[in-house]
N, C-alpha and C positions, 0 to 999 in steps of 0.2 A: 504494500500500500504506500502511495506517495502523497504527501501533503505539502503544498507550497504556501508559505505564510510570510506576511510582513514581519520583518525582524524586530520592529518596534512595538509589537503587541506585547504588553507587559506579561511577564511570567513564562514566556517562551524563551528558552535558552539553548545553549549547545548540548546540555545534558538531557536529551529527550529519550523517550521510551524506545527500547529495542524492538525490532520487527517492523518499524515504520520508517520510511525514507522521508526525512524532513528536509525541505529546502527553504532556508530563511534568507530573504533579500529585502533591501529597501523597497518600500511600497511603490515608489515612482519608477523602479527598475524592473518590476515584474512584467514580463512580456509573454507572448503566445508560446514561444519555444520552450519556456520553462514549464508549460502546462500540458504538453502533448500527451504525456503518459501519466498525468496527475489525476488523483481521485477527488481531491478537495483543495479549495483555495480559501485562505483566511486573510482578510484585508482590513485596512482602515479607510478613512474617507478620501485619501489621496490617490487611490487606485480606481480607475474607471473600469468597471466590469461589464462587458457587453459582447456582442457578436465578434467584434474585431479581436478581442482578447481570447475568447473561448471556442470559437468555431473550429471544429476539427480536433478538439481535445477530448479527453475522457473524463473531464471534471463533471461530477454529479452532485456536488455540494459546494455552496459558497456561503461563507459567513463573514459578516462585517462586525468588527468590534466597536461599532458606533451606534448611536440612536437613529441617525438619519440614514436613508437608503437612496438618496437622489444620485449617488455615484454608481448605482446599480441599474442596469436596464432590466427592470422587473418583468416587463412584458416579454422580452426575448427569452429571459431565463425560464419563465413559466412555460412558454411555448416549446421549450426544449427539455422540459421535465427535469430541470436543475433545481434542487431544493435550496431555499434561501433562509438564512437565519440572521438575526440582528441582535443588538444589545440595547434595545429600546428601554429607556429609563435608568440605565446604569449610571449615566453621568448627570442625572437630574439635579442631585444635591450640589454637585460641583458648579453647575451653571447658576443655580439659585444663589450660591455664596458669591460667585463672581458679580452678579447683579447687585447684591447687597453691598459688597465691597466697593463697587463703582459708585453707588449712591452715597456711601460713606465718604468717599473722596470729595464728592460735591458738597456734602454737609460741612466738611472741614474747610474747603476753599471758598464756597459761595454762601455758607450758612444756610444750606438747603433745609427748610423746615419740614423734614420728612413726615413727622407725625401730624402735621397740619395739611398734608397733601393727599390727593387721591391718585392711586396707581391703577392704570388699566393694563390688563394682561390680554394680549391678542394672540389666541392660540392656546387652548387650555387642555393640552395633552399631558404627557408625563412631566415635562419641565414646567409648563404654565401652571398646572394644578399645584405642583410642589411649591412654586414661587408664591402663589396666592396663600397657601397654607402657612408658609413661613412668615409672610408679611402680616397676615391677619393675626397670627400668633404673637407678633410684636405690637399689635394694636394699630396697625396702619390700614386705612380704608382702601379696599380694592374693588375694581369692577372687572368683569370677565367678558370677553368677546370671542365667541366661537359658534359658527352656524351649524356645526356638525355634532356637537355634544354639549349638553348642559347638565353635567353630573354633580357639580359641587353644590352642596346645600348652603343656604344662608348667604349666597353671593348673588349680587345683581348681574344678570347677563344683559348686555347692551349691544346696540348696533355699532358698526365700525365708525360711523360719524360721531357717535357719542363717546366711544373709546378715545378718539383722537382729540377730544376736548379735555382729557384728563391732564393732571399736572405732570405725571410721569407716564410714558407710554412704552411698554415692553413688548417686543415682538418675539413670539416663540412658536410660529407656525411651521409646518412642513412646507417644502417647496413642491408646488403642483401647478399644472396647467389645466386641470380639470374644471371646466365651466359647470356651474356658476360660482364655484368656490375656489377659483384659481388664485394662487398667492404670488405668482411670478409678477414682479413689479406692482404688487398690490399697493404699496406706498409710492405714489407717483407725485408729480408736481401739484396736482389738484389736492391730494391728501395733505401734502406738506403745507399748503396754504391754510388748511384748517387747524393746524397745530398752533397753540399760543406761543408767542415769542419767548415766554418765560418757562415753557414746558421743557422737559427732558425726554429725548427720544433714545431708546436703547434697543439695539438689535443684537441678540445673542442666539438667533435662530438660524436663518439661512440668508446669505448675502443677497441673493437675487430677489428677495421679497421687497427690498427697497431699490428703486431705480437710482443707481449711484450717480449718474449724470444729473438727474433732476435734483438730487440732494446737494451735489456740488454747486449747482446754480442757486439753490436755496441759500446755501451758506455764503455765497457771494453777496447776496442781498442782506442776509441776517447773520453776520459773522459771530454774534454772541449767542446764537442758539446752541444749547448744550446737547451734543450728540455723542453717544457712546456706541462704538461699533466693534464687535468681535468677529463679525463675518462680513464678506465682501463679494462683490461681483469680480469675476476673473481671478479668483484665488488659484495659485499662490502669488499672483502678480497684480495686486490691487492698485488702484490709482494712488500714486504718491501724493498728488495734490490733495485728494480727499483725506488721506491719512493725516496730513499736516493740519487740516482744518478742524478735525473733530477734537472734542475734549479728551476722550480716551479712545485709542485705536489699538487693538491687539490682534495677533494673527491666529484667530480661531482656536483660542485656548481656554475658553470659559469652562468647557467640560473636562479639562485636563486636571486630574489629581491622581494620587496613588490609589485612593479608594475607588474612584470611578474606573480607572484602568483595570484594576483587579476584578471588579464586579463585571466589567465587560468581558474579560477573558473567561471568567467562570461561566457566563451565559453562552458564549460561542463554543466553548469546549463541551459543555453539557449537550448542546445541540449536535455537535460533531459525534459525540459518544452515542447519542440516541440514534442518529441517522445510520451509522455504520455498525452499531451493536458492539462498540468497544468498551464493554463494561469495566475492564481493568485498566483502561488508559488513565494514567495520572501524570499531570504536568508539574514539574518542580516550580516552586515559587522563587522569585529573586531573593537575593540575600537581604538581610535586614539593613544593610548599608543604605538602601534606597528609602528607608523609612524615617530618616531624619526630617525635621520640620522645615519645609520650604527651601528654596534657593535664596541665599542671603541677599542677592541683588534685588529681590522683589519683596523684601520685608524690612521693617525697622528693627525688630528684635525677634529672636527665635526662642522656642521653648516657652517658658512661663512668662506671662505679660503682667506688668505692674503699671497702672496708669492712675494718676491721682489729681488731675486738674480739670476744671471746667464744669459745665452743667452735665446732667446725666446724658443728654443727647450728644454733647461734644465728647464725653468720655467713651460712650458707646461707639461713636464713629471712629475715634482714635484707636480703640482696641481692635475693631474690625480691620482698619487700615493697616495696623501693625501686623496683624495675622496674615493678611494678603493684600497687596497693593497693585491693582490693575493699572494705576497711574504710573507706577514704576516700570511695569512691563511696557506700557505705552511709550514712555520716554525713550527707553532703550530701542524699541522697535522703530520709532520715528527717526532717531538719530542714525541707526545703522542702515535702515531701508532707504533713507534719503541719499546717503552716500552711495549705496549700491545702484540707485536709479541713474547715476551719472557714469556708471562703469560701462566699458565697452563689452564686458562679459554679459551676454544675454541671460545667463543663468544666475547672475549675482543676486537679483531680487528674490528669486525662488530659494536660493540657499539661505538668505537672511530669514525669510518666512519660516522655513523648516527648522533653522537653528534655534530660533526663539521658542518654537513649539517643543523642540527636543529638550530645551532647558526646563520646561515646565513639568517634566515627568516627575520631579521630586516635590511638587506642590502637595501639601497636605490640607485636608479640610479642617474646619473649625474644631471639630471634635478631638483633633490631635493637639490642640493648643490649650494649655492650662492658664487660667487667669486668677491672680491673687485678688480675691473679692472682699477681703476683710475691710469693713468700713464703708463698703458700697451701700447705696440706698437700696431698699427692697425693689424699687422700680428698675434700677439699672441691673441688678442681679437677675431679675426676671427676664429682662430683654436679652441679656447675655446667654442665659439658659435656653431661651426660645431660639436664639440664633444658632445654638449647637455647641457653645464653648463648655469646657469643663471648669467648674469653679472650685477654687481652693481658698481656705480660710487664711 
């Protein structure tokens, strides 16, 4: 049996089970010749899986260690009886914490009054529903917008127009061209005009949901509009000009964390085992060296956090930002990507995009961070607990 896999899927290593021919390669380097006699393919979002890659191969199973599947040609795969598995929901908490951390950065820089604002979540699937639960658990008012499912109790579901009038607008839809619920370029120039100039627009879903050219033109007119983008059109070579204009711009890393990656691997391996009946297949986990808290370039402090200044809101934002700072990721991405955009090497920008993503493999979620909470107000302690931190006296 032969399995071809992206070498950056966490917990796949050189010490793999005997009796299986494993081929581990960078995701962007997987080509049809690698798959001629392969039985299964395990990928991430950077590998396009379609007829061009799989026609004439013996692959009968494809799994993606991601929540999204827009890099898979699902129609062609189904027509050719190729089983597909994904890791939907595995990175939901990581994305939620990214959004919360990005809003914390705004609270620190712009005094964003988060608890006095209304957050609309457009797309209420795994991530959107988790975000609403997290924010409402913090006491923040939320609205939901999703024409396909209204499953959350005690939440007002509203139209897209109403959602665009919120103070913070978070996009978490899948990418689809299916009429009448198509999301490709759902946020166009007309929609952008409906957003208040003081509102915050966050896209940690799919880049093509926003017409990036329309957004760039919008920011030309309204340069103070706060926009947070983790996803882009034309990844991994997004518009350098748009990147420099947004408040926070990161290279599709919202769902990157140790916890999310391990959860995704467990899901795709479970599907692989079930499909091929490999009941005894066990994959080794990576060493504990990958389990330290965060990459120091993207945090203020590691390990236990001690913060003692400001209002409860300011202290909460400070603790969140110290645990994980999307703004720090953004600064580094902007600096390196801008330099690469002037390079004669056409692959330079792609390498920057991928290198920042690779750095984030060590990011830990809030539950890995201990906060010294002695002397904190009951309100602040409750917020930190709801956010997922471990509190210590």
